[in-house]
C-alpha positions in Angstrom: 153.5 162.6 42.2 150.1 161.1 41.0 150.6 158.1 38.9 150.0 159.0 35.0 146.8 157.7 33.5 147.6 156.8 30.0 151.3 156.9 28.3 151.5 155.9 24.5 155.1 154.6 22.9 155.6 155.4 19.6 158.3 152.9 18.6 159.2 150.1 16.1 161.4 148.6 18.1 160.0 145.1 20.1 163.1 144.8 22.5 163.0 148.6 23.2 159.2 148.7 23.8 158.9 145.2 26.2 161.6 147.0 28.2 160.2 150.6 28.5 156.8 149.0 29.6 158.1 146.9 32.0 160.2 150.0 33.6 157.2 152.3 33.4 155.0 149.6 35.2 157.5 148.4 37.4 158.5 152.1 38.8 154.7 153.0 38.9 154.9 155.5 36.6 151.5 155.1 35.0 148.3 152.7 34.5 147.7 152.5 31.0 150.2 151.9 28.1 149.6 151.2 24.7 151.8 151.1 21.4 151.9 151.9 18.1 154.6 150.8 15.8 155.2 153.9 13.8 153.4 157.8 13.7 150.6 157.3 11.1 149.1 154.6 13.1 149.4 156.7 16.1 148.0 159.7 14.9 145.1 157.8 13.2 144.3 156.4 16.2 145.0 159.2 18.9 143.8 162.6 17.0 140.0 161.5 16.8 140.1 160.7 20.7 138.2 162.8 23.0 140.3 164.8 25.9 139.4 161.6 28.2 141.3 159.0 26.1 143.5 161.5 25.0 147.5 160.2 26.4 149.0 162.2 28.8 152.5 161.0 27.5 153.7 160.5 24.6 157.6 158.4 24.2 158.1 158.9 20.7 161.3 157.0 18.7 162.4 158.9 15.5 163.2 156.2 13.7 160.6 154.3 12.2 159.0 152.7 8.8 156.0 154.3 7.4 155.7 157.8 8.9 159.1 158.4 11.2 158.9 160.4 14.3 160.0 163.8 12.1 156.9 163.4 10.0 154.6 162.7 13.2 156.0 165.8 14.9 155.0 167.9 11.8 151.7 166.5 12.0 150.9 166.6 15.7 152.1 170.1 16.1 149.1 171.3 13.8 146.5 169.7 16.0 144.7 172.0 18.6 145.2 168.7 20.9 149.1 169.2 21.0 148.8 170.6 24.5 146.8 168.2 26.4 149.9 165.5 26.0 154.1 166.0 27.4 155.7 164.4 24.4 159.6 163.2 24.8 161.4 162.1 22.1 163.3 158.7 22.4 166.7 158.2 20.3 169.4 155.1 21.0 172.1 158.5 19.9 172.0 161.8 21.5 173.0 163.5 18.2 173.6 167.1 19.0 171.8 168.1 15.8 168.8 165.8 16.2 168.5 167.4 20.1 168.7 171.1 18.7 166.0 170.1 15.8 164.0 168.2 18.7 163.5 171.6 20.7 162.5 173.7 17.7 159.2 171.8 18.1 157.1 173.4 20.7 155.4 170.1 21.6 158.3 168.2 22.4 158.9 168.4 26.2 162.2 166.7 26.5 164.7 164.5 24.6 165.6 161.3 26.3 168.3 158.6 25.6 167.4 155.3 25.1 166.9 152.8 26.7 164.6 154.0 29.7 166.0 153.2 33.2 165.2 153.2 36.3 167.1 156.8 37.0 165.6 158.3 33.8 162.0 157.3 35.0 162.6 159.0 38.7 164.4 161.7 36.7 160.7 162.7 34.5 159.3 162.1 37.6 160.9 164.9 39.2 160.6 167.0 36.2 156.7 166.1 36.0 156.2 166.9 40.0 153.5 169.9 40.6 152.5 169.3 36.3 148.9 169.1 36.0 148.3 165.7 34.0 
């Protein structure tokens, strides 16, 4: 798999973000990682961008202040740029209702249980093999 150019993590937990950035970097998953602590800041920053600076992948937490992951999904799903990104929903609990609800959004590529590990990153790499990012 080619290295992914731009990843965006939308999560308010600094411990998770630190670990996720470390795992993604250590496993050569991407060359650039940016972080937003809520969906509102992410939308305001990402949506106005041109294609060159738009993220390839978004990792989205569901529970955050200001604008949570569900609200982000509602707004992002309306964007014409939604097809330019693969979005992964992250959660510390795999609640079957959350998983099923997340899968109703066409923009959601997959649901991942926290934390990110080497095995999960390798599984992601396999799922992304052959995709044009």
